[in-house]
C-alpha positions, 0 to 999 in steps of 0.5 A: 500500500502506498501512502501520499504525503503532504509536504510543507517547508517544515514537515512531511505528513501522511495524508489519504489519497483523493480517490473518487467517492460516492456522494452521501447525504439526504436529498433535499431537492430535485431539479430538471436542470443543473442551473436550477440546482445551482440556483437552489444552492445559491439560495442556501448560501444566501440564507447563511446555510452551511453549504459545505454539507451540500452536494449536487448530484447528476442522476442518470448521466448521458453522453450527448454528441451533437453533430454540427457539420459534415466533413469534406476535404475542402473543410479539412484543408481550409481548417488546416490552412487557417490553423497553420497560418496562425502558427506560421505567422507567430513563428515568423513574427518571432523570427523577424523580431530576433533577426536584425534587418530581416524585414518581412521575409521571415514573416512571409516564410513563416506564414507560407510554411505554416499554411503548407504544414497545417494542410499536410497534417490536416490531410494526413489526419483526415486520410487516416480515418478512411471515411469512418468519421466524416462529421464534426460533433461536440460532446457533453455530459448531461443528466436527466435530473439533478439532486441536491443532497445534504448531510443529515445534521442540516438536511431538514433546515435545507429542505425548509429553505428550498421549499420556501424558494419553491413557493416564492418561485411559483407565486412569482411565475 
């Protein structure tokens, strides 16, 4: 068994490693969105509630991948050229700053070579997929609902505060 150490200038003391743990506590609220759960915890904090006893837990997590565009050779090469141009321009600027009397030549060389290398690397990466992923997507982790848990010592008080928030929200809406 290995032991982690917390080291300061004067001592080395053993401490437990930070491993993932299951959340604990009693449910004091359940919400459809993370923003609602966050608003509930913010309400608790504004009410001087000991929020260090509170945990927001996403229930039934889902990985959602939203497809945003189809990939084509034109898009791949254009994107590679643009990213390569920025990098080449940066390198060219650095070279022109540290080369006395160089003028614009290092900037132009950096820009052109950056575009070339950017397109080459983008083409190699896209060709390696062999058409198995011809789209661009963005992934995010979402949950079906978000529960607010609280340690038992303060759960009843937290439940009451969140019930008042809920009543105030229903009258305002």
